[in-house]
N, CA, C and O atoms as CSV, one atom per row, in Angstrom:
chain,resi,resn,atom,element,x,y,z
A,1,UNK,N,N,13.973,-9.790,2.193
A,1,UNK,CA,C,13.158,-8.618,2.167
A,1,UNK,C,C,11.773,-8.907,1.588
A,1,UNK,O,O,10.886,-8.058,1.684
A,2,UNK,N,N,11.566,-10.068,0.999
A,2,UNK,CA,C,10.271,-10.389,0.417
A,2,UNK,C,C,9.266,-10.751,1.508
A,2,UNK,O,O,9.618,-11.358,2.520
A,3,UNK,N,N,8.013,-10.369,1.286
A,3,UNK,CA,C,6.948,-10.727,2.207
A,3,UNK,C,C,6.846,-9.828,3.430
A,3,UNK,O,O,6.156,-10.178,4.388
A,4,UNK,N,N,7.511,-8.684,3.421
A,4,UNK,CA,C,7.474,-7.801,4.587
A,4,UNK,C,C,6.629,-6.553,4.355
A,4,UNK,O,O,6.573,-5.682,5.223
A,5,UNK,N,N,5.979,-6.452,3.214
A,5,UNK,CA,C,5.248,-5.237,2.862
A,5,UNK,C,C,4.138,-4.881,3.823
A,5,UNK,O,O,4.075,-3.741,4.282
A,6,UNK,N,N,3.260,-5.812,4.142
A,6,UNK,CA,C,2.141,-5.527,5.039
A,6,UNK,C,C,2.647,-5.187,6.431
A,6,UNK,O,O,2.142,-4.258,7.062
A,7,UNK,N,N,3.622,-5.914,6.912
A,7,UNK,CA,C,4.209,-5.628,8.217
A,7,UNK,C,C,4.808,-4.218,8.245
A,7,UNK,O,O,4.621,-3.480,9.213
A,8,UNK,N,N,5.516,-3.855,7.196
A,8,UNK,CA,C,6.126,-2.526,7.124
A,8,UNK,C,C,5.071,-1.429,7.049
A,8,UNK,O,O,5.244,-0.363,7.640
A,9,UNK,N,N,3.987,-1.678,6.332
A,9,UNK,CA,C,2.894,-0.705,6.251
A,9,UNK,C,C,2.273,-0.517,7.632
A,9,UNK,O,O,2.047,0.616,8.059
A,10,UNK,N,N,1.996,-1.611,8.331
A,10,UNK,CA,C,1.398,-1.524,9.667
A,10,UNK,C,C,2.318,-0.790,10.638
A,10,UNK,O,O,1.848,-0.013,11.470
A,11,UNK,N,N,3.613,-1.028,10.539
A,11,UNK,CA,C,4.566,-0.340,11.411
A,11,UNK,C,C,4.618,1.158,11.098
A,11,UNK,O,O,4.740,1.976,12.009
A,12,UNK,N,N,4.526,1.513,9.837
A,12,UNK,CA,C,4.586,2.915,9.444
A,12,UNK,C,C,3.380,3.704,9.965
A,12,UNK,O,O,3.495,4.897,10.245
A,13,UNK,N,N,2.238,3.049,10.093
A,13,UNK,CA,C,1.012,3.706,10.537
A,13,UNK,C,C,0.692,3.425,12.005
A,13,UNK,O,O,-0.390,3.788,12.467
A,14,UNK,N,N,1.588,2.799,12.743
A,14,UNK,CA,C,1.311,2.345,14.108
A,14,UNK,C,C,0.808,3.449,15.033
A,14,UNK,O,O,-0.124,3.212,15.802
A,15,UNK,N,N,1.381,4.621,14.988
A,15,UNK,CA,C,1.009,5.694,15.917
A,15,UNK,C,C,0.181,6.792,15.269
A,15,UNK,O,O,0.085,7.896,15.805
A,16,UNK,N,N,-0.410,6.503,14.136
A,16,UNK,CA,C,-1.181,7.506,13.406
A,16,UNK,C,C,-2.658,7.448,13.773
A,16,UNK,O,O,-3.155,6.425,14.244
A,17,UNK,N,N,-3.346,8.550,13.553
A,17,UNK,CA,C,-4.777,8.628,13.824
A,17,UNK,C,C,-5.552,7.755,12.848
A,17,UNK,O,O,-6.483,7.055,13.247
A,18,UNK,N,N,-5.184,7.790,11.596
A,18,UNK,CA,C,-5.847,6.974,10.581
A,18,UNK,C,C,-4.990,5.749,10.276
A,18,UNK,O,O,-3.761,5.812,10.313
A,19,UNK,N,N,-5.646,4.650,9.978
A,19,UNK,CA,C,-4.960,3.387,9.728
A,19,UNK,C,C,-5.275,2.891,8.320
A,19,UNK,O,O,-6.336,3.192,7.774
A,20,UNK,N,N,-4.348,2.130,7.733
A,20,UNK,CA,C,-4.639,1.549,6.412
A,20,UNK,C,C,-5.719,0.482,6.531
A,20,UNK,O,O,-5.871,-0.148,7.577
A,21,UNK,N,N,-6.455,0.288,5.465
A,21,UNK,CA,C,-7.500,-0.743,5.413
A,21,UNK,C,C,-7.038,-1.841,4.471
A,21,UNK,O,O,-6.554,-1.556,3.375
A,22,UNK,N,N,-7.181,-3.088,4.883
A,22,UNK,CA,C,-6.805,-4.238,4.078
A,22,UNK,C,C,-8.078,-5.006,3.734
A,22,UNK,O,O,-8.822,-5.415,4.626
A,23,UNK,N,N,-8.324,-5.198,2.447
A,23,UNK,CA,C,-9.481,-5.966,1.985
A,23,UNK,C,C,-8.964,-7.181,1.234
A,23,UNK,O,O,-8.303,-7.052,0.204
A,24,UNK,N,N,-9.268,-8.355,1.755
A,24,UNK,CA,C,-8.820,-9.597,1.138
A,24,UNK,C,C,-10.025,-10.272,0.503
A,24,UNK,O,O,-11.029,-10.537,1.164
A,25,UNK,N,N,-9.907,-10.542,-0.787
A,25,UNK,CA,C,-10.954,-11.242,-1.515
A,25,UNK,C,C,-10.350,-12.483,-2.151
A,25,UNK,O,O,-9.153,-12.736,-2.023
A,26,UNK,N,N,-11.165,-13.235,-2.820
A,26,UNK,CA,C,-10.725,-14.522,-3.357
A,26,UNK,C,C,-9.510,-14.388,-4.275
A,26,UNK,O,O,-8.573,-15.180,-4.170
A,27,UNK,N,N,-9.511,-13.406,-5.168
A,27,UNK,CA,C,-8.436,-13.294,-6.151
A,27,UNK,C,C,-7.597,-12.027,-6.043
A,27,UNK,O,O,-6.776,-11.748,-6.917
A,28,UNK,N,N,-7.804,-11.250,-4.962
A,28,UNK,CA,C,-7.029,-10.016,-4.874
A,28,UNK,C,C,-6.898,-9.539,-3.429
A,28,UNK,O,O,-7.632,-9.957,-2.534
A,29,UNK,N,N,-5.952,-8.663,-3.253
A,29,UNK,CA,C,-5.736,-7.995,-1.976
A,29,UNK,C,C,-5.721,-6.504,-2.268
A,29,UNK,O,O,-4.925,-6.036,-3.081
A,30,UNK,N,N,-6.604,-5.753,-1.603
A,30,UNK,CA,C,-6.653,-4.307,-1.795
A,30,UNK,C,C,-6.197,-3.637,-0.507
A,30,UNK,O,O,-6.626,-4.001,0.588
A,31,UNK,N,N,-5.318,-2.650,-0.658
A,31,UNK,CA,C,-4.821,-1.909,0.488
A,31,UNK,C,C,-5.135,-0.437,0.258
A,31,UNK,O,O,-4.760,0.139,-0.763
A,32,UNK,N,N,-5.830,0.164,1.222
A,32,UNK,CA,C,-6.173,1.580,1.140
A,32,UNK,C,C,-5.286,2.317,2.135
A,32,UNK,O,O,-5.408,2.137,3.347
A,33,UNK,N,N,-4.392,3.149,1.608
A,33,UNK,CA,C,-3.442,3.881,2.446
A,33,UNK,C,C,-3.897,5.328,2.603
A,33,UNK,O,O,-3.925,6.069,1.621
A,34,UNK,N,N,-4.252,5.744,3.813
A,34,UNK,CA,C,-4.662,7.131,4.006
A,34,UNK,C,C,-3.473,8.087,3.954
A,34,UNK,O,O,-2.348,7.715,4.287
A,35,UNK,N,N,-3.735,9.308,3.537
A,35,UNK,CA,C,-2.704,10.342,3.481
A,35,UNK,C,C,-2.424,10.810,4.910
A,35,UNK,O,O,-3.355,11.040,5.682
A,36,UNK,N,N,-1.148,10.952,5.263
A,36,UNK,CA,C,-0.790,11.301,6.636
A,36,UNK,C,C,-0.472,12.770,6.854
A,36,UNK,O,O,-0.521,13.232,7.994
A,37,UNK,N,N,-0.154,13.511,5.826
A,37,UNK,CA,C,0.288,14.882,6.023
A,37,UNK,C,C,-0.822,15.914,5.845
A,37,UNK,O,O,-0.543,17.060,5.493
A,38,UNK,N,N,-2.054,15.535,6.078
A,38,UNK,CA,C,-3.195,16.435,5.954
A,38,UNK,C,C,-3.682,16.787,7.358
A,38,UNK,O,O,-3.806,15.915,8.217
A,39,UNK,N,N,-3.953,18.061,7.579
A,39,UNK,CA,C,-4.503,18.479,8.867
A,39,UNK,C,C,-5.938,17.948,8.980
A,39,UNK,O,O,-6.741,18.086,8.057
A,40,UNK,N,N,-6.232,17.351,10.107
A,40,UNK,CA,C,-7.569,16.806,10.338
A,40,UNK,C,C,-8.382,17.832,11.123
A,40,UNK,O,O,-7.910,18.388,12.114
A,41,UNK,N,N,-9.588,18.068,10.673
A,41,UNK,CA,C,-10.434,19.038,11.369
A,41,UNK,C,C,-11.267,18.315,12.432
A,41,UNK,O,O,-12.476,18.139,12.285
A,42,UNK,N,N,-10.587,17.905,13.500
A,42,UNK,CA,C,-11.244,17.214,14.598
A,42,UNK,C,C,-11.316,18.144,15.801
A,42,UNK,O,O,-10.379,18.890,16.083
A,43,UNK,N,N,-12.443,18.088,16.506
A,43,UNK,CA,C,-12.553,18.903,17.715
A,43,UNK,C,C,-11.964,18.147,18.914
A,43,UNK,O,O,-11.537,17.001,18.776
A,44,UNK,N,N,-11.943,18.780,20.068
A,44,UNK,CA,C,-11.325,18.182,21.259
A,44,UNK,C,C,-11.988,16.870,21.669
A,44,UNK,O,O,-11.303,15.921,22.052
A,45,UNK,N,N,-13.310,16.813,21.590
A,45,UNK,CA,C,-14.014,15.585,21.969
A,45,UNK,C,C,-13.657,14.432,21.031
A,45,UNK,O,O,-13.489,13.297,21.478
A,46,UNK,N,N,-13.543,14.719,19.738
A,46,UNK,CA,C,-13.172,13.676,18.777
A,46,UNK,C,C,-11.751,13.181,19.026
A,46,UNK,O,O,-11.493,11.980,18.941
A,47,UNK,N,N,-10.823,14.096,19.335
A,47,UNK,CA,C,-9.452,13.686,19.661
A,47,UNK,C,C,-9.434,12.854,20.938
A,47,UNK,O,O,-8.687,11.880,21.031
A,48,UNK,N,N,-10.251,13.227,21.922
A,48,UNK,CA,C,-10.316,12.482,23.182
A,48,UNK,C,C,-10.749,11.042,22.940
A,48,UNK,O,O,-10.160,10.108,23.484
A,49,UNK,N,N,-11.774,10.870,22.125
A,49,UNK,CA,C,-12.264,9.513,21.839
A,49,UNK,C,C,-11.228,8.734,21.031
A,49,UNK,O,O,-10.946,7.579,21.351
A,50,UNK,N,N,-10.659,9.340,19.997
A,50,UNK,CA,C,-9.666,8.638,19.174
A,50,UNK,C,C,-8.441,8.211,19.970
A,50,UNK,O,O,-7.860,7.159,19.699
A,51,UNK,N,N,-8.050,9.010,20.938
A,51,UNK,CA,C,-6.848,8.690,21.716
A,51,UNK,C,C,-7.037,7.472,22.619
A,51,UNK,O,O,-6.060,6.942,23.148
A,52,UNK,N,N,-8.271,7.024,22.802
A,52,UNK,CA,C,-8.532,5.853,23.644
A,52,UNK,C,C,-8.248,4.528,22.924
A,52,UNK,O,O,-8.133,3.483,23.565
A,53,UNK,N,N,-8.136,4.575,21.604
A,53,UNK,CA,C,-7.958,3.360,20.816
A,53,UNK,C,C,-6.492,3.035,20.612
A,53,UNK,O,O,-5.685,3.904,20.282
A,54,UNK,N,N,-6.165,1.779,20.812
A,54,UNK,CA,C,-4.854,1.264,20.436
A,54,UNK,C,C,-5.038,0.528,19.112
A,54,UNK,O,O,-6.172,0.275,18.705
A,55,UNK,N,N,-3.963,0.187,18.445
A,55,UNK,CA,C,-4.048,-0.491,17.160
A,55,UNK,C,C,-4.810,-1.809,17.295
A,55,UNK,O,O,-4.543,-2.595,18.204
A,56,UNK,N,N,-5.749,-2.045,16.394
A,56,UNK,CA,C,-6.549,-3.281,16.324
A,56,UNK,C,C,-7.334,-3.573,17.600
A,56,UNK,O,O,-7.613,-4.736,17.892
A,57,UNK,N,N,-7.695,-2.548,18.361
A,57,UNK,CA,C,-8.467,-2.742,19.585
A,57,UNK,C,C,-9.928,-2.415,19.326
A,57,UNK,O,O,-10.237,-1.387,18.723
A,58,UNK,N,N,-10.826,-3.278,19.775
A,58,UNK,CA,C,-12.261,-3.039,19.683
A,58,UNK,C,C,-12.746,-2.484,21.014
A,58,UNK,O,O,-12.451,-3.052,22.066
A,59,UNK,N,N,-13.484,-1.386,20.980
A,59,UNK,CA,C,-14.046,-0.799,22.193
A,59,UNK,C,C,-15.539,-0.568,22.014
A,59,UNK,O,O,-15.990,-0.142,20.951
A,60,UNK,N,N,-16.298,-0.854,23.067
A,60,UNK,CA,C,-17.733,-0.598,23.036
A,60,UNK,C,C,-17.997,0.827,23.519
A,60,UNK,O,O,-17.106,1.484,24.059
A,61,UNK,N,N,-19.209,1.291,23.324
A,61,UNK,CA,C,-19.589,2.619,23.785
A,61,UNK,C,C,-19.483,2.679,25.308
A,61,UNK,O,O,-19.046,3.688,25.860
A,62,UNK,N,N,-19.872,1.623,25.974
A,62,UNK,CA,C,-19.803,1.576,27.439
A,62,UNK,C,C,-18.359,1.713,27.925
A,62,UNK,O,O,-18.095,2.429,28.890
A,63,UNK,N,N,-17.424,1.026,27.257
A,63,UNK,CA,C,-16.015,1.137,27.623
A,63,UNK,C,C,-15.516,2.564,27.408
A,63,UNK,O,O,-14.748,3.084,28.217
A,64,UNK,N,N,-15.950,3.193,26.323
A,64,UNK,CA,C,-15.534,4.564,26.046
A,64,UNK,C,C,-16.139,5.556,27.038
A,64,UNK,O,O,-15.511,6.561,27.373
A,65,UNK,N,N,-17.356,5.279,27.510
A,65,UNK,CA,C,-17.965,6.139,28.532
A,65,UNK,C,C,-17.127,6.144,29.802
A,65,UNK,O,O,-16.970,7.186,30.439
A,66,UNK,N,N,-16.589,4.985,30.175
A,66,UNK,CA,C,-15.755,4.876,31.368
A,66,UNK,C,C,-14.424,5.610,31.175
A,66,UNK,O,O,-13.929,6.259,32.096
A,67,UNK,N,N,-13.851,5.503,29.974
A,67,UNK,CA,C,-12.537,6.090,29.701
A,67,UNK,C,C,-12.583,7.601,29.459
A,67,UNK,O,O,-11.567,8.277,29.625
A,68,UNK,N,N,-13.732,8.137,29.072
A,68,UNK,CA,C,-13.846,9.571,28.781
A,68,UNK,C,C,-14.843,10.207,29.737
A,68,UNK,O,O,-15.573,9.501,30.433
A,69,UNK,N,N,-14.880,11.507,29.776
A,69,UNK,CA,C,-15.835,12.234,30.619
A,69,UNK,C,C,-17.036,12.717,29.812
A,69,UNK,O,O,-17.726,13.648,30.227
A,70,UNK,N,N,-17.288,12.107,28.689
A,70,UNK,CA,C,-18.385,12.543,27.830
A,70,UNK,C,C,-19.694,11.892,28.259
A,70,UNK,O,O,-19.701,10.777,28.781
A,71,UNK,N,N,-20.798,12.596,28.038
A,71,UNK,CA,C,-22.110,12.015,28.311
A,71,UNK,C,C,-22.436,10.984,27.230
A,71,UNK,O,O,-21.798,10.952,26.177
A,72,UNK,N,N,-23.413,10.162,27.496
A,72,UNK,CA,C,-23.792,9.112,26.550
A,72,UNK,C,C,-24.238,9.687,25.208
A,72,UNK,O,O,-23.849,9.180,24.156
A,73,UNK,N,N,-25.051,10.738,25.238
A,73,UNK,CA,C,-25.541,11.325,23.984
A,73,UNK,C,C,-24.406,12.016,23.220
A,73,UNK,O,O,-24.335,11.920,21.994
A,74,UNK,N,N,-23.524,12.708,23.939
A,74,UNK,CA,C,-22.383,13.372,23.299
A,74,UNK,C,C,-21.470,12.330,22.663
A,74,UNK,O,O,-21.021,12.505,21.530
A,75,UNK,N,N,-21.191,11.242,23.390
A,75,UNK,CA,C,-20.343,10.180,22.862
A,75,UNK,C,C,-20.969,9.562,21.613
A,75,UNK,O,O,-20.256,9.259,20.656
A,76,UNK,N,N,-22.271,9.373,21.607
A,76,UNK,CA,C,-22.954,8.831,20.422
A,76,UNK,C,C,-22.749,9.731,19.211
A,76,UNK,O,O,-22.493,9.245,18.109
A,77,UNK,N,N,-22.860,11.041,19.411
A,77,UNK,CA,C,-22.660,11.985,18.306
A,77,UNK,C,C,-21.213,11.958,17.815
A,77,UNK,O,O,-20.961,11.977,16.611
A,78,UNK,N,N,-20.265,11.915,18.753
A,78,UNK,CA,C,-18.844,11.889,18.386
A,78,UNK,C,C,-18.517,10.602,17.630
A,78,UNK,O,O,-17.813,10.647,16.621
A,79,UNK,N,N,-19.010,9.468,18.096
A,79,UNK,CA,C,-18.761,8.194,17.409
A,79,UNK,C,C,-19.354,8.204,16.004
A,79,UNK,O,O,-18.737,7.702,15.064
A,80,UNK,N,N,-20.545,8.769,15.858
A,80,UNK,CA,C,-21.168,8.857,14.528
A,80,UNK,C,C,-20.328,9.720,13.588
A,80,UNK,O,O,-20.141,9.365,12.424
A,81,UNK,N,N,-19.817,10.859,14.086
A,81,UNK,CA,C,-18.978,11.731,13.252
A,81,UNK,C,C,-17.681,11.036,12.857
A,81,UNK,O,O,-17.270,11.100,11.699
A,82,UNK,N,N,-17.027,10.366,13.822
A,82,UNK,CA,C,-15.765,9.696,13.532
A,82,UNK,C,C,-15.949,8.533,12.560
A,82,UNK,O,O,-15.060,8.234,11.762
A,83,UNK,N,N,-17.103,7.885,12.634
A,83,UNK,CA,C,-17.406,6.797,11.699
A,83,UNK,C,C,-17.651,7.375,10.301
A,83,UNK,O,O,-17.181,6.818,9.309
A,84,UNK,N,N,-18.374,8.473,10.224
A,84,UNK,CA,C,-18.647,9.132,8.944
A,84,UNK,C,C,-17.360,9.637,8.295
A,84,UNK,O,O,-17.207,9.573,7.075
A,85,UNK,N,N,-16.430,10.141,9.122
A,85,UNK,CA,C,-15.155,10.656,8.612
A,85,UNK,C,C,-14.134,9.547,8.366
A,85,UNK,O,O,-13.004,9.827,7.965
A,86,UNK,N,N,-14.516,8.298,8.599
A,86,UNK,CA,C,-13.677,7.118,8.363
A,86,UNK,C,C,-12.470,7.021,9.298
A,86,UNK,O,O,-11.467,6.401,8.946
A,87,UNK,N,N,-12.557,7.626,10.483
A,87,UNK,CA,C,-11.514,7.453,11.483
A,87,UNK,C,C,-11.768,6.187,12.292
A,87,UNK,O,O,-10.830,5.557,12.781
A,88,UNK,N,N,-13.042,5.815,12.430
A,88,UNK,CA,C,-13.424,4.595,13.142
A,88,UNK,C,C,-14.311,3.745,12.251
A,88,UNK,O,O,-14.981,4.241,11.346
A,89,UNK,N,N,-14.296,2.454,12.533
A,89,UNK,CA,C,-15.172,1.516,11.841
A,89,UNK,C,C,-16.100,0.895,12.875
A,89,UNK,O,O,-15.662,0.476,13.947
A,90,UNK,N,N,-17.378,0.841,12.546
A,90,UNK,CA,C,-18.387,0.285,13.434
A,90,UNK,C,C,-18.548,-1.202,13.127
A,90,UNK,O,O,-18.698,-1.591,11.969
A,91,UNK,N,N,-18.516,-2.026,14.171
A,91,UNK,CA,C,-18.654,-3.471,14.014
A,91,UNK,C,C,-19.824,-3.933,14.875
A,91,UNK,O,O,-19.879,-3.625,16.065
A,92,UNK,N,N,-20.753,-4.667,14.280
A,92,UNK,CA,C,-21.889,-5.180,15.035
A,92,UNK,C,C,-23.042,-4.198,15.055
A,92,UNK,O,O,-23.028,-3.176,14.370
A,93,UNK,N,N,-24.055,-4.536,15.867
A,93,UNK,CA,C,-25.241,-3.693,15.977
A,93,UNK,C,C,-25.837,-3.835,17.371
A,93,UNK,O,O,-25.595,-4.814,18.077
A,94,UNK,N,N,-26.620,-2.834,17.745
A,94,UNK,CA,C,-27.281,-2.860,19.043
A,94,UNK,C,C,-26.296,-2.843,20.193
A,94,UNK,O,O,-25.300,-2.120,20.161
A,95,UNK,N,N,-26.576,-3.642,21.208
A,95,UNK,CA,C,-25.721,-3.689,22.398
A,95,UNK,C,C,-24.339,-4.278,22.119
A,95,UNK,O,O,-23.398,-4.059,22.882
A,96,UNK,N,N,-24.226,-5.022,21.027
A,96,UNK,CA,C,-22.949,-5.663,20.686
A,96,UNK,C,C,-22.065,-4.781,19.800
A,96,UNK,O,O,-21.027,-5.237,19.321
A,97,UNK,N,N,-22.460,-3.532,19.578
A,97,UNK,CA,C,-21.691,-2.642,18.712
A,97,UNK,C,C,-20.358,-2.287,19.339
A,97,UNK,O,O,-20.280,-1.919,20.511
A,98,UNK,N,N,-19.316,-2.404,18.540
A,98,UNK,CA,C,-17.970,-2.010,18.963
A,98,UNK,C,C,-17.354,-1.171,17.849
A,98,UNK,O,O,-17.829,-1.173,16.714
A,99,UNK,N,N,-16.308,-0.470,18.191
A,99,UNK,CA,C,-15.644,0.414,17.243
A,99,UNK,C,C,-14.149,0.117,17.246
A,99,UNK,O,O,-13.593,-0.287,18.268
A,100,UNK,N,N,-13.500,0.319,16.103
A,100,UNK,CA,C,-12.039,0.211,16.038
A,100,UNK,C,C,-11.500,1.175,15.002
A,100,UNK,O,O,-12.221,1.641,14.120
A,101,UNK,N,N,-10.181,1.471,15.131
A,101,UNK,CA,C,-9.505,2.360,14.185
A,101,UNK,C,C,-9.346,1.666,12.866
A,101,UNK,O,O,-8.798,2.243,11.926
């Protein structure tokens, strides 16, 4: 049973909207576990975008435009809100920007 903690945490959050964050540093490991039983105040567009992500998947804005019926400007606003609310993490900058849960 030893050494299964991280795997068990990932399995517990596999189908959830919010995911745990793992921060590994030289002398420590920090795990941030989000609360699961709280109602999220997300609108339909935000749920539509979040539902496109699978666990540990990186998606660009262009990929999300193809998968959703949102306009480019609307998608930009939704991605900014989801990033601010910590549902998504932004990786990279400019044309190379991608997002993940």
